[in-house]
BAKOL-872517 format. One record per atom (N, C-alpha, C, O, CB): residue in three letters; atom name; x, y, z; residue number from 1. Coordinates in steps of 0.001 Angstrom, whole numbers, m for minus. Glycine has a CB too. Layout:
<vomis>
> ALA; CA; X; Y; Z; NUM;
...
</vomis>
This chain:
<vomis>
> UNK; N; 813; m1233; 85; 1;
> UNK; CA; m75; 27; 22; 1;
> UNK; C; 785; 1333; 19; 1;
> UNK; O; 342; 2351; m512; 1;
> UNK; CB; m1091; 70; 1296; 1;
> UNK; N; 1989; 1304; 599; 2;
> UNK; CA; 2919; 2384; 787; 2;
> UNK; C; 3409; 2665; m697; 2;
> UNK; O; 3589; 3839; m1020; 2;
> UNK; CB; 4145; 1988; 1852; 2;
> UNK; N; 3614; 1746; m1529; 3;
> UNK; CA; 4180; 2048; m2851; 3;
> UNK; C; 3070; 2838; m3654; 3;
> UNK; O; 3384; 3742; m4428; 3;
> UNK; CB; 4634; 672; m3623; 3;
> UNK; N; 1859; 2490; m3453; 4;
> UNK; CA; 872; 3164; m4130; 4;
> UNK; C; 802; 4791; m3747; 4;
> UNK; O; 599; 5736; m4509; 4;
> UNK; CB; m443; 2419; m3812; 4;
> UNK; N; 1027; 4794; m2376; 5;
> UNK; CA; 975; 6191; m1771; 5;
> UNK; C; 2216; 7018; m2351; 5;
> UNK; O; 2041; 8186; m2699; 5;
> UNK; CB; 1038; 6117; m80; 5;
> UNK; N; 3341; 6471; m2442; 6;
> UNK; CA; 4529; 6992; m2933; 6;
> UNK; C; 4318; 7219; m4524; 6;
> UNK; O; 4846; 8189; m5068; 6;
> UNK; CB; 5735; 6003; m2573; 6;
> UNK; N; 3692; 6487; m5102; 7;
> UNK; CA; 3461; 6655; m6617; 7;
> UNK; C; 2518; 7875; m6812; 7;
> UNK; O; 2750; 8718; m7678; 7;
> UNK; CB; 2782; 5285; m7300; 7;
> UNK; N; 1482; 7940; m6007; 8;
> UNK; CA; 431; 9005; m6042; 8;
> UNK; C; 1233; 10364; m5738; 8;
> UNK; O; 1012; 11399; m6368; 8;
> UNK; CB; m815; 8705; m4895; 8;
> UNK; N; 2118; 10268; m4784; 9;
> UNK; CA; 2800; 11648; m4528; 9;
> UNK; C; 3806; 12036; m5730; 9;
> UNK; O; 3937; 13194; m6125; 9;
> UNK; CB; 3667; 11594; m3078; 9;
> UNK; N; 4456; 11002; m6229; 10;
> UNK; CA; 5263; 11403; m7350; 10;
> UNK; C; 4458; 11895; m8553; 10;
> UNK; O; 4924; 12737; m9322; 10;
> UNK; CB; 6117; 10274; m7756; 10;
> UNK; N; 3289; 11379; m8699; 11;
> UNK; CA; 2311; 11937; m9882; 11;
> UNK; C; 1817; 13319; m9443; 11;
> UNK; O; 1691; 14222; m10270; 11;
> UNK; CB; 928; 10917; m10164; 11;
> UNK; N; 1559; 13474; m8251; 12;
> UNK; CA; 989; 14875; m7686; 12;
> UNK; C; 2138; 15936; m8013; 12;
> UNK; O; 1833; 17057; m8422; 12;
> UNK; CB; 660; 14828; m5897; 12;
> UNK; N; 3419; 15568; m7829; 13;
> UNK; CA; 4479; 16527; m7972; 13;
> UNK; C; 4788; 16657; m9518; 13;
> UNK; O; 5303; 17668; m9995; 13;
> UNK; CB; 5767; 16073; m7125; 13;
> UNK; N; 4450; 15614; m10212; 14;
> UNK; CA; 4771; 15817; m11731; 14;
> UNK; C; 3803; 16743; m12280; 14;
> UNK; O; 4134; 17358; m13294; 14;
> UNK; CB; 4722; 14473; m12584; 14;
> UNK; N; 2562; 16958; m11732; 15;
> UNK; CA; 1712; 17978; m12250; 15;
> UNK; C; 2253; 19334; m12212; 15;
> UNK; O; 1930; 20194; m13032; 15;
> UNK; CB; 505; 17969; m11572; 15;
> UNK; N; 3112; 19528; m11216; 16;
> UNK; CA; 3736; 21054; m11152; 16;
> UNK; C; 4755; 21182; m12280; 16;
> UNK; O; 5176; 22306; m12552; 16;
> UNK; CB; 4547; 21402; m9646; 16;
> UNK; N; 5221; 20021; m13017; 17;
> UNK; CA; 6233; 20233; m14076; 17;
> UNK; C; 5657; 21097; m15260; 17;
> UNK; O; 6468; 21543; m16070; 17;
> UNK; CB; 6732; 18834; m14617; 17;
> UNK; N; 4296; 21370; m15423; 18;
> UNK; CA; 3826; 22167; m16481; 18;
> UNK; C; 4058; 23644; m16168; 18;
> UNK; O; 3779; 24494; m17013; 18;
> UNK; CB; 2377; 21879; m16738; 18;
> UNK; N; 4615; 24004; m14855; 19;
> UNK; CA; 4846; 25381; m14500; 19;
> UNK; C; 6217; 25820; m14905; 19;
> UNK; O; 6496; 27010; m14755; 19;
> UNK; CB; 4652; 25586; m13038; 19;
> UNK; N; 7082; 25020; m15388; 20;
> UNK; CA; 8364; 25310; m15741; 20;
> UNK; C; 8605; 24938; m17135; 20;
> UNK; O; 7891; 24065; m17629; 20;
> UNK; CB; 9275; 24683; m14869; 20;
> UNK; N; 9631; 25561; m17912; 21;
> UNK; CA; 9730; 25294; m19321; 21;
> UNK; C; 10066; 23729; m19431; 21;
> UNK; O; 10736; 23151; m18575; 21;
> UNK; CB; 10872; 26259; m20024; 21;
> UNK; N; 9596; 23172; m20435; 22;
> UNK; CA; 9762; 21763; m20787; 22;
> UNK; C; 11229; 21463; m21199; 22;
> UNK; O; 11471; 21344; m22400; 22;
> UNK; CB; 8787; 21385; m21941; 22;
> UNK; N; 12117; 21347; m20386; 23;
> UNK; CA; 13434; 21000; m20605; 23;
> UNK; C; 13875; 19744; m19939; 23;
> UNK; O; 15077; 19495; m19838; 23;
> UNK; CB; 14238; 22048; m20215; 23;
> UNK; N; 12871; 18864; m19436; 24;
> UNK; CA; 13105; 17535; m18892; 24;
> UNK; C; 13642; 16621; m19979; 24;
> UNK; O; 13357; 16616; m21176; 24;
> UNK; CB; 11816; 16956; m18286; 24;
> UNK; N; 14482; 15847; m19298; 25;
> UNK; CA; 15140; 14755; m20147; 25;
> UNK; C; 14010; 13805; m20573; 25;
> UNK; O; 13399; 13243; m19664; 25;
> UNK; CB; 16323; 13927; m19317; 25;
> UNK; N; 13669; 13563; m21807; 26;
> UNK; CA; 12532; 12688; m22270; 26;
> UNK; C; 11325; 13363; m22220; 26;
> UNK; O; 10278; 12715; m22210; 26;
> UNK; CB; 12381; 11466; m21497; 26;
> UNK; N; 11321; 14677; m22185; 27;
> UNK; CA; 10049; 15450; m22187; 27;
> UNK; C; 9202; 15342; m20938; 27;
> UNK; O; 9686; 15175; m19819; 27;
> UNK; CB; 9222; 15022; m23326; 27;
> UNK; N; 7896; 15448; m21197; 28;
> UNK; CA; 6891; 15478; m19998; 28;
> UNK; C; 6760; 13982; m19625; 28;
> UNK; O; 6645; 13697; m18434; 28;
> UNK; CB; 5339; 16177; m20398; 28;
> UNK; N; 6770; 13037; m20534; 29;
> UNK; CA; 6772; 11740; m20203; 29;
> UNK; C; 8005; 11181; m19286; 29;
> UNK; O; 7862; 10432; m18320; 29;
> UNK; CB; 6691; 11069; m21441; 29;
> UNK; N; 9229; 11687; m19773; 30;
> UNK; CA; 10298; 11397; m19085; 30;
> UNK; C; 10109; 12045; m17557; 30;
> UNK; O; 10482; 11401; m16577; 30;
> UNK; CB; 11526; 11910; m19891; 30;
> UNK; N; 9612; 13127; m17451; 31;
> UNK; CA; 9453; 13763; m16118; 31;
> UNK; C; 8366; 13003; m15394; 31;
> UNK; O; 8453; 13046; m14167; 31;
> UNK; CB; 9092; 15312; m16225; 31;
> UNK; N; 7358; 12314; m15904; 32;
> UNK; CA; 6381; 11519; m15265; 32;
> UNK; C; 7112; 10426; m14539; 32;
> UNK; O; 7021; 10285; m13319; 32;
> UNK; CB; 5359; 10973; m16257; 32;
> UNK; N; 7890; 9602; m15366; 33;
> UNK; CA; 8534; 8457; m14932; 33;
> UNK; C; 9594; 8683; m13847; 33;
> UNK; O; 9811; 7929; m12898; 33;
> UNK; CB; 9109; 7822; m16064; 33;
> UNK; N; 10203; 9799; m14119; 34;
> UNK; CA; 11281; 10357; m13217; 34;
> UNK; C; 10831; 10677; m11804; 34;
> UNK; O; 11483; 10420; m10791; 34;
> UNK; CB; 11846; 11625; m13816; 34;
> UNK; N; 9647; 11264; m11849; 35;
> UNK; CA; 9025; 11715; m10538; 35;
> UNK; C; 8543; 10529; m9669; 35;
> UNK; O; 8644; 10494; m8442; 35;
> UNK; CB; 7798; 12666; m10820; 35;
> UNK; N; 7969; 9497; m10499; 36;
> UNK; CA; 7522; 8221; m9870; 36;
> UNK; C; 8745; 7455; m9235; 36;
> UNK; O; 8681; 6994; m8096; 36;
> UNK; CB; 6799; 7297; m10965; 36;
> UNK; N; 9857; 7346; m10028; 37;
> UNK; CA; 10943; 6688; m9580; 37;
> UNK; C; 11458; 7305; m8371; 37;
> UNK; O; 11636; 6668; m7333; 37;
> UNK; CB; 11906; 6612; m10567; 37;
> UNK; N; 11707; 8594; m8509; 38;
> UNK; CA; 12288; 9342; m7337; 38;
> UNK; C; 11429; 9178; m6017; 38;
> UNK; O; 11994; 8919; m4954; 38;
> UNK; CB; 12396; 10889; m7704; 38;
> UNK; N; 10177; 9319; m6088; 39;
> UNK; CA; 9181; 9121; m5068; 39;
> UNK; C; 9309; 7769; m4369; 39;
> UNK; O; 9327; 7652; m3143; 39;
> UNK; CB; 7823; 9257; m5667; 39;
> UNK; N; 9401; 6701; m5281; 40;
> UNK; CA; 9484; 5342; m4814; 40;
> UNK; C; 10722; 5101; m4065; 40;
> UNK; O; 10732; 4468; m3010; 40;
> UNK; CB; 9389; 4399; m5923; 40;
> UNK; N; 11961; 5700; m4714; 41;
> UNK; CA; 13202; 5441; m4245; 41;
> UNK; C; 13349; 6123; m2858; 41;
> UNK; O; 13933; 5503; m1970; 41;
> UNK; CB; 14224; 5888; m5244; 41;
> UNK; N; 12859; 7348; m2624; 42;
> UNK; CA; 13001; 7960; m1339; 42;
> UNK; C; 12066; 7318; m440; 42;
> UNK; O; 12462; 7115; 708; 42;
> UNK; CB; 12785; 9429; m1375; 42;
> UNK; N; 10790; 6931; m790; 43;
> UNK; CA; 9922; 6264; 206; 43;
> UNK; C; 10490; 5006; 666; 43;
> UNK; O; 10225; 4636; 1810; 43;
> UNK; CB; 8572; 6003; m334; 43;
> UNK; N; 11381; 4168; m228; 44;
> UNK; CA; 12123; 2974; 326; 44;
> UNK; C; 13131; 3272; 1140; 44;
> UNK; O; 13375; 2485; 2054; 44;
> UNK; CB; 12662; 2161; m630; 44;
> UNK; N; 13797; 4272; 1008; 45;
> UNK; CA; 14985; 4601; 1736; 45;
> UNK; C; 14807; 5428; 3135; 45;
> UNK; O; 15603; 5385; 4073; 45;
> UNK; CB; 15840; 5385; 787; 45;
> UNK; N; 13703; 6125; 3086; 46;
> UNK; CA; 13428; 6930; 4305; 46;
> UNK; C; 12442; 6357; 5163; 46;
> UNK; O; 11534; 5792; 4552; 46;
> UNK; CB; 12995; 8259; 3979; 46;
> UNK; N; 12367; 6344; 6389; 47;
> UNK; CA; 13402; 6742; 7390; 47;
> UNK; C; 14413; 5593; 7581; 47;
> UNK; O; 15528; 5865; 8026; 47;
> UNK; CB; 12729; 7116; 8783; 47;
> UNK; N; 14107; 4411; 7289; 48;
> UNK; CA; 15033; 3269; 7264; 48;
> UNK; C; 14637; 2477; 5937; 48;
> UNK; O; 13462; 2402; 5578; 48;
> UNK; CB; 14902; 2326; 8659; 48;
> UNK; N; 15602; 1937; 5286; 49;
> UNK; CA; 15553; 1157; 3943; 49;
> UNK; C; 14434; 34; 4251; 49;
> UNK; O; 14401; m555; 5332; 49;
> UNK; CB; 17148; 437; 3490; 49;
> UNK; N; 13528; m206; 3210; 50;
> UNK; CA; 12698; m1246; 3200; 50;
> UNK; C; 11236; m777; 3286; 50;
> UNK; O; 10939; 379; 3588; 50;
> UNK; CB; 13065; m2142; 4261; 50;
> UNK; N; 10377; m1699; 3015; 51;
> UNK; CA; 8850; m1416; 3063; 51;
> UNK; C; 8488; m1165; 4504; 51;
> UNK; O; 9002; m1845; 5392; 51;
> UNK; CB; 7947; m2662; 2476; 51;
> UNK; N; 7623; m212; 4763; 52;
> UNK; CA; 7054; m83; 6158; 52;
> UNK; C; 6019; m1102; 6497; 52;
> UNK; O; 5285; m1576; 5630; 52;
> UNK; CB; 6436; 1270; 6351; 52;
> UNK; N; 5956; m1442; 7758; 53;
> UNK; CA; 5021; m2439; 8287; 53;
> UNK; C; 3632; m1829; 8503; 53;
> UNK; O; 2665; m2566; 8692; 53;
> UNK; CB; 5554; m3026; 9611; 53;
> UNK; N; 3521; m553; 8480; 54;
> UNK; CA; 2287; m60; 8922; 54;
> UNK; C; 1136; m311; 7789; 54;
> UNK; O; 1456; m228; 6603; 54;
> UNK; CB; 2468; 1466; 9274; 54;
> UNK; N; 133; m541; 8071; 55;
> UNK; CA; m985; m775; 7192; 55;
> UNK; C; m2205; m322; 7840; 55;
> UNK; O; m2482; m811; 8935; 55;
> UNK; CB; m1103; m2199; 6803; 55;
> UNK; N; m3101; 689; 7225; 56;
> UNK; CA; m2605; 1573; 6198; 56;
> UNK; C; m1458; 2483; 6446; 56;
> UNK; O; m1108; 2796; 7584; 56;
> UNK; CB; m3616; 2341; 5808; 56;
> UNK; N; m936; 2861; 5470; 57;
> UNK; CA; 320; 3826; 5744; 57;
> UNK; C; m180; 5275; 6237; 57;
> UNK; O; m1234; 5748; 5812; 57;
> UNK; CB; 1257; 4031; 4291; 57;
> UNK; N; 544; 5873; 7052; 58;
> UNK; CA; 192; 7142; 7599; 58;
> UNK; C; 581; 8347; 6705; 58;
> UNK; O; 954; 8139; 5551; 58;
> UNK; CB; 826; 7271; 8928; 58;
> UNK; N; 506; 9548; 7187; 59;
> UNK; CA; 836; 10776; 6533; 59;
> UNK; C; 2353; 10780; 6326; 59;
> UNK; O; 2860; 11175; 5276; 59;
> UNK; CB; 351; 12009; 7358; 59;
> UNK; N; 3065; 10320; 7383; 60;
> UNK; CA; 4513; 10387; 7394; 60;
> UNK; C; 5007; 9413; 6065; 60;
> UNK; O; 5932; 9775; 5339; 60;
> UNK; CB; 5114; 9829; 8961; 60;
> UNK; N; 4418; 8396; 5895; 61;
> UNK; CA; 4791; 7646; 4741; 61;
> UNK; C; 4578; 8389; 3377; 61;
> UNK; O; 5344; 8150; 2444; 61;
> UNK; CB; 4023; 6379; 4755; 61;
> UNK; N; 3587; 9253; 3251; 62;
> UNK; CA; 3451; 9895; 2029; 62;
> UNK; C; 4462; 11136; 2107; 62;
> UNK; O; 4911; 11553; 1040; 62;
> UNK; CB; 1915; 10302; 1770; 62;
> UNK; N; 4808; 11687; 3179; 63;
> UNK; CA; 5890; 12791; 3087; 63;
> UNK; C; 7181; 12173; 2749; 63;
> UNK; O; 8025; 12882; 2203; 63;
> UNK; CB; 6057; 13609; 4439; 63;
> UNK; N; 7445; 10923; 3008; 64;
> UNK; CA; 8805; 10457; 2609; 64;
> UNK; C; 9142; 10589; 1248; 64;
> UNK; O; 10313; 10722; 890; 64;
> UNK; CB; 8995; 9121; 2923; 64;
> UNK; N; 8088; 10558; 381; 65;
> UNK; CA; 8244; 10467; m1127; 65;
> UNK; C; 8561; 11937; m1666; 65;
> UNK; O; 9024; 12037; m2802; 65;
> UNK; CB; 6840; 9851; m1844; 65;
> UNK; N; 8342; 13032; m934; 66;
> UNK; CA; 8511; 14206; m1444; 66;
> UNK; C; 10132; 14596; m1853; 66;
> UNK; O; 10445; 15039; m2958; 66;
> UNK; CB; 7894; 15103; m442; 66;
> UNK; N; 10939; 14382; m918; 67;
> UNK; CA; 12422; 14740; m1283; 67;
> UNK; C; 12915; 13886; m2571; 67;
> UNK; O; 13666; 14443; m3372; 67;
> UNK; CB; 13448; 14396; 46; 67;
> UNK; N; 12541; 12658; m2768; 68;
> UNK; CA; 13045; 12024; m3790; 68;
> UNK; C; 12322; 12363; m5179; 68;
> UNK; O; 12913; 12248; m6253; 68;
> UNK; CB; 13007; 10643; m3451; 68;
> UNK; N; 11018; 12783; m5071; 69;
> UNK; CA; 10361; 13140; m6368; 69;
> UNK; C; 10888; 14465; m6818; 69;
> UNK; O; 11170; 14640; m8004; 69;
> UNK; CB; 8797; 13198; m6244; 69;
> UNK; N; 11041; 15456; m5873; 70;
> UNK; CA; 11517; 16816; m6139; 70;
> UNK; C; 12953; 16596; m6778; 70;
> UNK; O; 13214; 17055; m7890; 70;
> UNK; CB; 11552; 17752; m4745; 70;
> UNK; N; 13813; 15922; m6080; 71;
> UNK; CA; 15199; 15744; m6585; 71;
> UNK; C; 15296; 15229; m7893; 71;
> UNK; O; 15984; 15785; m8748; 71;
> UNK; CB; 15949; 14892; m5759; 71;
> UNK; N; 14560; 14060; m8131; 72;
> UNK; CA; 14561; 13363; m9378; 72;
> UNK; C; 14001; 14301; m10434; 72;
> UNK; O; 14492; 14197; m11558; 72;
> UNK; CB; 13755; 12052; m9288; 72;
> UNK; N; 13089; 15160; m10246; 73;
> UNK; CA; 12568; 16091; m11309; 73;
> UNK; C; 13625; 17087; m11453; 73;
> UNK; O; 13907; 17375; m12616; 73;
> UNK; CB; 11160; 16780; m10960; 73;
> UNK; N; 14298; 17700; m10483; 74;
> UNK; CA; 15239; 18685; m10740; 74;
> UNK; C; 16472; 18117; m11453; 74;
> UNK; O; 17084; 18817; m12259; 74;
> UNK; CB; 15600; 19345; m9483; 74;
> UNK; N; 16812; 16982; m11198; 75;
> UNK; CA; 17933; 16305; m12027; 75;
> UNK; C; 17651; 16049; m13509; 75;
> UNK; O; 18444; 16146; m14446; 75;
> UNK; CB; 18260; 14955; m11418; 75;
> UNK; N; 16242; 15669; m13532; 76;
> UNK; CA; 15874; 15433; m15028; 76;
> UNK; C; 15902; 16766; m15882; 76;
> UNK; O; 16296; 16817; m17047; 76;
> UNK; CB; 14369; 14786; m15134; 76;
> UNK; N; 15433; 17832; m15147; 77;
> UNK; CA; 15303; 19046; m15658; 77;
> UNK; C; 16769; 19643; m16119; 77;
> UNK; O; 17011; 20149; m17215; 77;
> UNK; CB; 14586; 19884; m14618; 77;
> UNK; N; 17564; 19488; m15174; 78;
> UNK; CA; 18841; 19991; m15209; 78;
> UNK; C; 19561; 19289; m16418; 78;
> UNK; O; 20181; 19930; m17267; 78;
> UNK; CB; 19545; 19773; m13843; 78;
> UNK; N; 19433; 17954; m16427; 79;
> UNK; CA; 20115; 17150; m17460; 79;
> UNK; C; 19498; 17455; m18935; 79;
> UNK; O; 20222; 17427; m19930; 79;
> UNK; CB; 19961; 15571; m17082; 79;
> UNK; N; 18254; 17716; m18997; 80;
> UNK; CA; 17620; 18164; m20372; 80;
> UNK; C; 18001; 19523; m20665; 80;
> UNK; O; 18179; 19822; m21846; 80;
> UNK; CB; 16040; 18098; m20393; 80;
> UNK; N; 18166; 20464; m19687; 81;
> UNK; CA; 18542; 21753; m19985; 81;
> UNK; C; 19882; 21806; m20531; 81;
> UNK; O; 20151; 22574; m21455; 81;
> UNK; CB; 18432; 22568; m18864; 81;
> UNK; N; 20790; 20982; m19977; 82;
> UNK; CA; 22317; 20962; m20424; 82;
> UNK; C; 22298; 20369; m21886; 82;
> UNK; O; 23159; 20736; m22686; 82;
> UNK; CB; 23332; 19965; m19359; 82;
> UNK; N; 21456; 19578; m22198; 83;
> UNK; CA; 21599; 19066; m23585; 83;
> UNK; C; 20780; 19910; m24624; 83;
> UNK; O; 20858; 19635; m25821; 83;
> UNK; CB; 21132; 17570; m23636; 83;
> UNK; N; 19993; 20938; m24165; 84;
> UNK; CA; 19248; 21731; m25050; 84;
> UNK; C; 20288; 22527; m26015; 84;
> UNK; O; 20120; 22467; m27233; 84;
> UNK; CB; 18299; 22705; m24205; 84;
> UNK; N; 21249; 23194; m25519; 85;
> UNK; CA; 22185; 23885; m26413; 85;
> UNK; C; 22787; 23010; m27597; 85;
> UNK; O; 22923; 23460; m28735; 85;
> UNK; CB; 23322; 24418; m25561; 85;
> UNK; N; 23095; 21866; m27264; 86;
> UNK; CA; 23640; 20950; m28180; 86;
> UNK; C; 22663; 20581; m29149; 86;
> UNK; O; 22979; 20504; m30337; 86;
> UNK; CB; 24158; 19799; m27537; 86;
> UNK; N; 21428; 20331; m28728; 87;
> UNK; CA; 20383; 20021; m29886; 87;
> UNK; C; 20029; 21095; m30730; 87;
> UNK; O; 19626; 20914; m31879; 87;
> UNK; CB; 19103; 19539; m29368; 87;
> UNK; N; 20180; 22346; m30144; 88;
> UNK; CA; 20039; 23429; m31030; 88;
> UNK; C; 21008; 23557; m32024; 88;
> UNK; O; 20647; 23800; m33175; 88;
> UNK; CB; 19996; 24556; m30374; 88;
> UNK; N; 22384; 23408; m31699; 89;
> UNK; CA; 23301; 23546; m32604; 89;
> UNK; C; 23207; 22521; m33652; 89;
> UNK; O; 23364; 22806; m34839; 89;
> UNK; CB; 24497; 23568; m32010; 89;
> UNK; N; 22932; 21232; m33201; 90;
> UNK; CA; 22781; 20140; m34301; 90;
> UNK; C; 21740; 20445; m35230; 90;
> UNK; O; 21937; 20253; m36429; 90;
> UNK; CB; 22472; 18769; m33736; 90;
> UNK; N; 20650; 20901; m34812; 91;
> UNK; CA; 19499; 21440; m35632; 91;
> UNK; C; 19809; 22457; m36625; 91;
> UNK; O; 19325; 22421; m37756; 91;
> UNK; CB; 18503; 22011; m34781; 91;
> UNK; N; 20585; 23338; m36237; 92;
> UNK; CA; 21122; 24549; m36943; 92;
> UNK; C; 22035; 23962; m38125; 92;
> UNK; O; 21883; 24251; m39312; 92;
> UNK; CB; 22009; 25559; m35877; 92;
> UNK; N; 22978; 23119; m37627; 93;
> UNK; CA; 23878; 22584; m38717; 93;
> UNK; C; 23157; 21798; m39687; 93;
> UNK; O; 23494; 21838; m40871; 93;
> UNK; CB; 24977; 21739; m38173; 93;
> UNK; N; 22146; 21051; m39271; 94;
> UNK; CA; 21368; 20121; m40170; 94;
> UNK; C; 20557; 21130; m41174; 94;
> UNK; O; 20570; 20892; m42381; 94;
> UNK; CB; 20293; 19078; m39241; 94;
> UNK; N; 19851; 22262; m40650; 95;
> UNK; CA; 19213; 23090; m41492; 95;
> UNK; C; 20093; 23670; m42558; 95;
> UNK; O; 19717; 23795; m43723; 95;
> UNK; CB; 18606; 24075; m40754; 95;
> UNK; N; 21367; 24047; m42085; 96;
> UNK; CA; 22238; 24862; m42919; 96;
> UNK; C; 22710; 23877; m44165; 96;
> UNK; O; 22750; 24237; m45342; 96;
> UNK; CB; 23549; 25454; m41994; 96;
> UNK; N; 23030; 22666; m43709; 97;
> UNK; CA; 23366; 21675; m44707; 97;
> UNK; C; 22248; 21309; m45783; 97;
> UNK; O; 22471; 21023; m46960; 97;
> UNK; CB; 23753; 20450; m43974; 97;
> UNK; N; 21086; 21367; m45200; 98;
> UNK; CA; 19954; 21033; m46110; 98;
> UNK; C; 19806; 22276; m47024; 98;
> UNK; O; 19691; 22041; m48227; 98;
> UNK; CB; 18554; 20694; m45285; 98;
> UNK; N; 19795; 23466; m46646; 99;
> UNK; CA; 19810; 24679; m47417; 99;
> UNK; C; 20986; 24692; m48530; 99;
> UNK; O; 20758; 25139; m49654; 99;
> UNK; CB; 19964; 25879; m46422; 99;
> UNK; N; 22111; 24238; m48208; 100;
> UNK; CA; 23338; 24363; m49155; 100;
> UNK; C; 23034; 23159; m50039; 100;
> UNK; O; 23413; 23236; m51208; 100;
> UNK; CB; 24929; 24285; m48375; 100;
> UNK; N; 22412; 22075; m49645; 101;
> UNK; CA; 22026; 20898; m50672; 101;
> UNK; C; 21064; 21471; m51597; 101;
> UNK; O; 21213; 21302; m52808; 101;
> UNK; CB; 21350; 19553; m49968; 101;
> UNK; N; 20041; 22168; m51102; 102;
> UNK; CA; 18883; 22821; m52016; 102;
> UNK; C; 19592; 23855; m53140; 102;
> UNK; O; 19323; 23887; m54341; 102;
> UNK; CB; 17717; 23769; m50960; 102;
> UNK; N; 20442; 24582; m52521; 103;
> UNK; CA; 21084; 25607; m53441; 103;
> UNK; C; 21853; 24896; m54593; 103;
> UNK; O; 21740; 25246; m55768; 103;
> UNK; CB; 22102; 26554; m52616; 103;
> UNK; N; 22644; 23873; m54170; 104;
> UNK; CA; 23516; 23270; m55196; 104;
> UNK; C; 22621; 22588; m56163; 104;
> UNK; O; 22926; 22640; m57354; 104;
> UNK; CB; 24564; 22268; m54594; 104;
> UNK; N; 21442; 21889; m55754; 105;
> UNK; CA; 20424; 21276; m56493; 105;
> UNK; C; 19874; 22263; m57523; 105;
> UNK; O; 19799; 21996; m58722; 105;
> UNK; CB; 19350; 20768; m55574; 105;
> UNK; N; 19488; 23440; m56967; 106;
> UNK; CA; 18802; 24441; m58001; 106;
> UNK; C; 19769; 24966; m58949; 106;
> UNK; O; 19418; 25227; m60099; 106;
> UNK; CB; 18126; 25689; m57302; 106;
> UNK; N; 20978; 25141; m58545; 107;
> UNK; CA; 21947; 25734; m59404; 107;
> UNK; C; 22446; 24857; m60531; 107;
> UNK; O; 23054; 25298; m61507; 107;
> UNK; CB; 23057; 26157; m58614; 107;
> UNK; N; 22128; 23504; m60317; 108;
> UNK; CA; 22634; 22509; m61300; 108;
> UNK; C; 21713; 22393; m62378; 108;
> UNK; O; 21943; 21618; m63306; 108;
> UNK; CB; 22860; 21160; m60707; 108;
</vomis>
């Protein structure tokens, strides 16, 4: 039951991803899976590693998912933002090569 709670917390924080520019690695779908993975990872690790024995899980179990979800989303955004200038340069080079090819074709 705790894994369901952690997953729901990750999805909840994923909804806030629309408030920042979409620079997540893998886009918005990558952010979705990253938020869930981070929430489950921190839920399993906090406060002691493993699944809690409490059933039903309490509020504290839900709160354990917050740091992992936020850290995972931040890492995904940072990773995607770092790659963006390289993608822009690759696209510009590809467009320039295509334009050069079109000019040479029309000149011939």
